[in-house]
FIDRENRO-650405 format. One line per field, with one value per residue (C-alpha): residue number from 1; y, z, x. Coordinates in pm, 1 decimal. Each point is the difference from the previous one (the first is absolute). Layout:
<recs>
resi <- [NUM; ...]
py <- [Y; ...]
pz <- [Z; ...]
px <- [X; ...]
</recs>
This chain:
<recs>
resi <- [1; 2; 3; 4; 5; 6; 7; 8; 9; 10; 11; 12; 13; 14; 15; 16; 17; 18; 19; 20; 21; 22; 23; 24; 25; 26; 27; 28; 29; 30; 31; 32; 33; 34; 35; 36; 37; 38; 39; 40; 41; 42; 43; 44; 45; 46; 47; 48; 49; 50; 51; 52; 53; 54; 55; 56; 57; 58; 59; 60; 61; 62; 63; 64; 65; 66; 67; 68; 69; 70; 71; 72; 73; 74; 75; 76; 77; 78; 79; 80; 81; 82; 83; 84; 85; 86; 87; 88; 89; 90; 91; 92; 93; 94; 95; 96; 97; 98; 99; 100; 101; 102; 103; 104; 105; 106; 107; 108; 109; 110; 111; 112; 113; 114; 115; 116; 117; 118; 119; 120; 121; 122; 123; 124; 125; 126; 127; 128; 129; 130; 131; 132; 133; 134; 135; 136; 137; 138; 139; 140; 141; 142; 143; 144; 145; 146; 147; 148; 149; 150; 151; 152; 153; 154; 155; 156; 157; 158; 159; 160; 161; 162; 163; 164; 165; 166; 167; 168; 169; 170; 171; 172; 173; 174; 175; 176; 177; 178; 179; 180; 181; 182; 183; 184; 185; 186; 187; 188; 189; 190; 191; 192; 193; 194; 195; 196; 197; 198; 199; 200; 201; 202; 203; 204; 205; 206; 207; 208; 209; 210; 211; 212; 213; 214; 215; 216; 217; 218; 219; 220; 221; 222; 223; 224; 225; 226; 227; 228; 229; 230; 231; 232; 233; 234; 235; 236; 237; 238; 239; 240; 241; 242; 243; 244; 245; 246; 247; 248; 249; 250; 251; 252; 253; 254; 255; 256; 257; 258; 259; 260; 261; 262; 263; 264; 265; 266; 267; 268; 269; 270; 271; 272; 273; 274; 275; 276; 277; 278; 279; 280; 281; 282; 283; 284; 285; 286; 287; 288; 289; 290; 291; 292; 293; 294; 295; 296; 297; 298; 299; 300; 301; 302; 303; 304; 305; 306; 307; 308; 309; 310; 311; 312; 313; 314; 315; 316; 317; 318; 319; 320; 321; 322; 323; 324; 325; 326; 327; 328; 329; 330; 331; 332; 333; 334; 335]
py <- [-4062.2; 285.3; 197.9; -271.9; -62.4; 352.1; 19.7; -341.5; 183.4; 351.3; -124.3; -332.7; -234.8; -353.0; -169.5; -98.4; 235.2; -62.3; 152.0; 22.6; 76.3; 44.3; -60.8; -207.4; -181.3; -12.5; -76.1; -85.4; 62.8; -130.2; 244.3; -170.8; 318.4; 65.9; -192.4; -170.1; -366.2; -69.7; 80.6; -104.5; 110.1; -58.1; -244.9; 184.8; 301.7; 72.9; 82.4; 243.4; 288.6; -179.9; -336.1; 185.0; 123.3; -325.8; -186.3; 300.8; -101.7; -350.0; -45.2; 266.8; 233.3; 332.9; 206.0; -33.7; 278.4; -16.3; 117.9; 80.6; 225.8; -79.1; 154.7; 187.5; -93.0; -254.5; -114.2; 178.8; 356.8; -48.6; 89.4; -172.9; 47.9; -175.0; -75.3; -127.0; -246.3; -48.5; -318.0; 41.7; -27.4; 378.7; 306.4; 125.1; 309.8; 321.6; 12.0; -306.1; 98.8; 324.1; -158.2; -244.4; 302.4; 171.5; -294.8; -12.4; 315.8; -138.0; -264.8; -26.6; -366.1; -328.4; -354.6; -228.9; -339.9; 14.8; -401.3; -116.8; -182.4; -133.4; -219.6; 215.8; -280.8; -279.5; -27.0; -136.4; 95.1; 103.7; 35.6; 198.6; 43.0; 384.9; 198.6; 54.5; -151.9; -211.8; -328.8; -78.9; 291.8; -107.2; 107.9; -141.7; 23.4; -11.8; -36.4; 335.2; -45.0; -278.2; 186.0; 285.9; -255.7; -189.0; 334.0; 44.7; -358.9; 109.3; 302.3; -104.6; -272.0; -127.2; -265.5; 262.7; 207.7; -302.8; -86.0; 383.8; -42.6; -362.8; -74.0; -9.2; 355.3; 112.4; 358.9; 36.5; 225.6; 178.0; 97.1; 243.9; -47.7; 285.8; -201.0; 26.0; -220.7; -88.8; -233.4; -299.6; 63.9; 33.9; -317.8; -205.8; 122.7; 75.8; -258.2; -276.7; 29.2; 107.1; -124.1; 317.8; -61.9; 68.2; 279.7; 211.4; 108.4; 225.4; 171.2; -279.0; 26.9; 203.9; 265.8; 224.2; 287.2; -132.5; -21.6; 403.0; 88.8; 149.6; -297.4; 293.7; -192.2; 239.4; 113.4; 184.4; -334.8; -313.1; 55.1; -390.1; -69.2; 287.8; -105.0; -371.9; 100.5; 208.4; -288.9; -138.4; -309.3; 12.9; 91.1; 102.9; 143.6; 132.3; 145.8; -12.4; 233.8; -115.1; -74.9; -152.4; 234.1; 185.7; -127.9; 157.5; -144.3; -23.2; -114.5; -153.2; 226.8; 160.3; 158.3; 164.1; -11.0; 293.2; -113.8; 171.4; -192.4; -273.7; -23.5; 70.7; -303.1; -211.2; 146.1; -94.3; -308.0; -133.2; -246.8; -203.1; -76.8; -272.7; 163.4; 307.1; -213.8; -158.3; 309.1; 259.8; 354.2; 252.1; 295.7; 150.7; 275.6; 209.8; 252.7; 385.2; 18.9; -317.9; 42.2; -45.0; -318.6; -181.9; 207.3; -62.9; -359.0; 4.9; 248.5; -304.9; -277.6; 222.4; -49.8; 297.1; 147.4; 187.7; 243.1; 12.0; 219.7; -166.7; -266.0; -396.7; 81.7; 150.4; -341.9; -214.2; 228.5; -60.2; -350.0; -74.0; 172.0; -212.6; 261.6; -67.7; -327.6; 141.9; 311.0; 180.0; 307.6; 169.7; -127.9; -374.9; -151.9; -185.6; -201.3]
pz <- [716.9; -160.1; 290.0; 217.0; -166.7; 2.7; 363.1; 42.1; -186.1; 199.1; 341.0; -2.3; 131.7; 34.6; -287.2; 72.9; -57.0; 120.2; -229.2; 163.9; -230.4; 272.5; 23.6; -282.9; -57.7; 229.1; -167.1; 114.1; -270.1; 59.5; -181.9; -117.5; -156.9; -265.9; -28.5; 151.2; 2.4; 270.0; 140.5; 283.8; 18.0; 213.7; -93.9; -212.3; 13.0; 376.2; 297.1; 272.0; 103.1; 325.7; -177.4; -237.1; 249.6; 198.0; -341.6; -38.4; 300.4; -17.4; -334.7; 106.4; -268.5; -60.3; -24.8; -193.8; -208.9; 110.1; -258.4; 178.2; 21.9; 381.5; 162.9; -308.0; -266.5; -245.5; -374.3; -314.3; 91.2; 362.8; 192.4; -64.9; 255.0; -4.3; 339.7; 14.4; 334.0; 91.1; 128.0; 340.4; -130.1; 64.9; -214.0; -187.0; 195.7; -141.1; -137.2; -214.4; -101.0; -132.2; -152.5; -204.3; -87.7; -165.6; -198.1; -142.1; -187.7; -185.2; -105.5; -384.4; -112.5; 134.2; -116.4; 59.1; -111.6; -145.7; -129.6; 350.9; 160.3; 373.2; 164.1; 323.8; 141.8; -22.1; 314.2; -87.6; -242.2; -377.9; -252.9; -289.6; -263.1; -46.6; -185.1; 270.6; 185.1; 221.5; -115.4; 62.2; 114.2; 351.8; 159.1; 339.7; 81.5; 402.7; 263.1; 61.3; 365.0; 97.2; 128.5; 160.1; 190.4; 122.8; 136.9; 158.6; 175.8; 128.0; 204.2; 93.1; 180.5; -245.2; 246.3; 230.0; -274.9; -136.4; 338.2; -2.2; -323.1; 34.1; 355.0; 240.4; 73.6; -354.3; -127.2; -346.9; -216.7; -315.8; -233.4; -323.5; -246.0; -220.0; -316.6; 32.2; 4.2; 343.7; -90.8; -49.6; 310.3; 233.3; -176.4; 58.2; 320.4; 209.7; -167.4; -85.7; 251.5; 322.0; -56.0; -16.5; -228.5; -354.5; 50.7; 256.2; -337.0; -267.8; -294.1; -66.0; -359.8; -122.6; -257.2; -252.2; 107.5; 351.6; -60.7; -105.3; 365.3; 129.0; 229.5; 295.7; 315.5; 175.9; 79.7; -325.9; -199.3; 170.1; 63.6; -40.1; 265.1; 227.7; -68.7; 89.1; 345.7; 54.8; 63.0; 304.3; -134.8; -52.0; 281.0; -231.6; -334.0; -226.3; -352.4; -195.1; -248.4; -403.5; 75.4; 347.0; 222.1; 189.0; 216.4; 113.7; 337.2; 137.5; 332.8; 50.0; -103.4; -219.4; 226.3; -185.8; 168.6; -185.1; -132.7; 334.2; 244.0; -216.9; 40.0; 386.3; 30.3; -167.8; 174.3; 331.9; -79.6; -158.9; 286.6; -167.8; -336.8; 35.7; -207.5; 240.7; 285.9; -127.5; -171.7; 251.9; -89.7; -33.2; -106.9; -150.1; -312.5; -125.4; -244.9; 97.0; -72.0; 207.8; 320.5; 328.7; 150.6; -96.4; 195.5; 302.7; -67.5; -22.2; 335.5; 186.7; -177.7; 65.1; -418.3; -199.4; -249.7; -339.5; -206.8; -329.3; -330.0; -201.5; -182.1; 49.9; -86.3; 304.3; 200.3; -162.9; 54.8; 390.1; -47.8; -188.7; 288.4; 246.6; 192.0; -106.9; 0.2; -49.5; -209.6; -176.6; -195.1; 56.9; -328.8; 130.2; -94.0; 277.3; -7.2]
px <- [-6798.2; 203.5; -7.3; 88.5; 328.6; 71.5; -69.5; 243.4; 248.5; -40.8; -41.4; 216.3; -265.6; 37.5; -123.9; -369.5; -282.6; -375.1; -251.2; -342.9; -307.1; -256.4; -262.7; -19.5; 339.0; 315.3; 294.4; 376.5; 270.2; 373.0; 219.6; 329.3; 197.6; -108.9; -317.9; -282.0; 14.1; -287.2; -336.5; -188.9; -399.0; -243.5; -270.9; -274.5; 204.1; -119.1; 271.0; -138.3; 292.3; 77.4; 71.0; 227.5; 217.2; -0.7; 155.2; 257.6; 116.8; -73.0; 220.9; 240.0; -105.5; 172.1; -322.3; -342.9; -215.0; -354.8; -300.3; -288.3; -316.9; 27.3; -330.0; -82.7; -305.8; 206.9; -75.3; 75.7; -129.2; 120.6; 325.8; 325.5; 312.7; 368.1; 171.9; 337.7; 96.4; 363.9; 137.0; -125.7; -358.4; -109.1; 0.7; 260.6; 196.8; -44.0; 368.1; -122.1; -311.8; 184.9; 245.4; -248.3; -227.8; 335.2; 81.0; -382.8; 70.8; 280.4; -186.0; -40.7; -134.1; -65.4; -69.2; -286.7; -74.5; -367.5; 45.0; 59.3; -316.1; 10.7; -277.2; -31.4; -209.1; 199.6; 246.6; 361.8; 295.6; -71.1; 299.4; 38.2; 315.0; -9.2; 287.2; 217.9; 281.7; -230.4; -52.6; -288.4; -179.9; -179.3; -335.4; -106.6; -361.5; -26.3; -287.9; -120.0; -95.6; 257.1; 318.9; -217.5; -165.6; 286.2; 131.5; -338.4; 21.4; 361.7; -158.1; -333.9; -173.9; -222.6; -137.0; -95.8; -167.1; -178.4; -145.1; -123.3; -193.9; -148.8; 21.1; -261.3; 20.8; 34.7; 16.4; -165.7; 203.9; -53.1; 266.5; -8.1; 270.4; -142.1; 49.4; 361.7; 313.5; -113.9; -247.2; 165.1; 196.6; -315.3; -133.8; 292.0; 120.6; -319.6; -207.1; 177.7; 298.7; -188.8; -303.6; -241.0; -349.3; 10.0; -258.5; 280.1; 162.2; -165.2; 111.8; 289.5; 18.9; 283.0; -157.6; 195.3; -236.6; -47.5; -363.5; -46.5; 73.0; 346.5; 158.3; 42.9; -84.2; -176.9; -379.1; -100.5; 119.8; -10.8; -369.0; -98.2; 215.2; -124.6; -360.7; 78.0; 157.2; -280.1; -218.3; 187.6; 49.4; 366.1; 274.0; 263.8; 38.0; 294.4; 38.9; 285.0; 136.2; 114.8; 348.4; -69.3; 226.8; -267.7; -291.4; -312.5; -135.4; -345.8; -177.7; -324.5; -296.5; 210.9; 228.6; 308.2; 342.2; 185.9; 358.7; 151.8; -158.9; 5.3; 401.8; -24.7; -184.3; 226.8; 255.3; -146.0; -36.2; 277.9; 87.2; -272.4; 183.7; 308.9; 223.3; 1.8; -0.5; 329.1; 180.8; -133.7; -122.2; 310.6; -234.4; -290.5; -26.8; -268.0; -66.3; 30.0; -407.1; -102.3; -124.3; 200.8; -208.0; 291.8; 242.7; -255.6; 51.5; 368.4; 14.8; -185.6; 228.8; 327.6; 89.6; 124.8; -223.7; 156.3; -203.3; 78.3; -115.0; -286.1; 107.7; 154.6; 349.4; 45.9; -129.1; 213.0; 323.4; -144.9; -36.3; 332.0; 162.3; -131.2; -210.7; -389.7; -205.5; -310.6; -86.0; -348.0; -128.8; -311.2; -137.4; -27.3; 365.6; 113.9; 311.0]
</recs>
């Protein structure tokens, strides 16, 4: 909170800060100089990184702080990282990250409120009387999935997908949430909304240590998914990392689709997605280490491709400038 106030004063950002404690808590904080008057928290302290990005844009926030183990081991003895997202919902540019780093070296103290008790499981607004100028201090617990689900409804044809998963020629799927934040999203979207059987989703309970395994969606750690796919029962499989911004794809019999090919396949089939049929495709982006499979698709479609350094902030720049509709990197991040 103290760091947020310092960033606010130095960078002169708009007075609305989300703080994301992923994978266990996501908090949105409105900062009204110089104090905090409002928190918006995902139910049970859960929000995925894509959902955070979605909500930042939805509420027109100035940016967000993400605390996450990402795809690394979690828990008390595990990894912990901090990411800052700006108003477009993407990672902070290098210049902003450097300013934050310089500010962090000047911190001398911070204030906490140890006696504040909030029921994270109860949806709705809770109010408290704190020693600040905001009377009352408001905490809002929001549905972790609903806002993101509404965004997906506006992009994809849910009726077509539902028929694929439940119709006479249905495809059986297997999705591994790897005990990260994606569990509630997989259950709610694929099972409840789109009708996939409950056993389509595995490892959907978010755990602080991710069940003792690094939540890295690859052939080394997503072994439960790989073995299930090798049996031939499922036609499509996927595994998500802990905060839900990377996804590995497997085909029937455990066929591994590498990240570069996955990106190219999506690009070749964008016309199947209603959003892109309506809005068109302006360009593709890929990180430098990603293969040129995307380039071959782009050449056939006569769509420009932009090669960037590794890092999603560069893709955000392309999207903001209206030059990129789909992008991805070698480590399974696609957007």
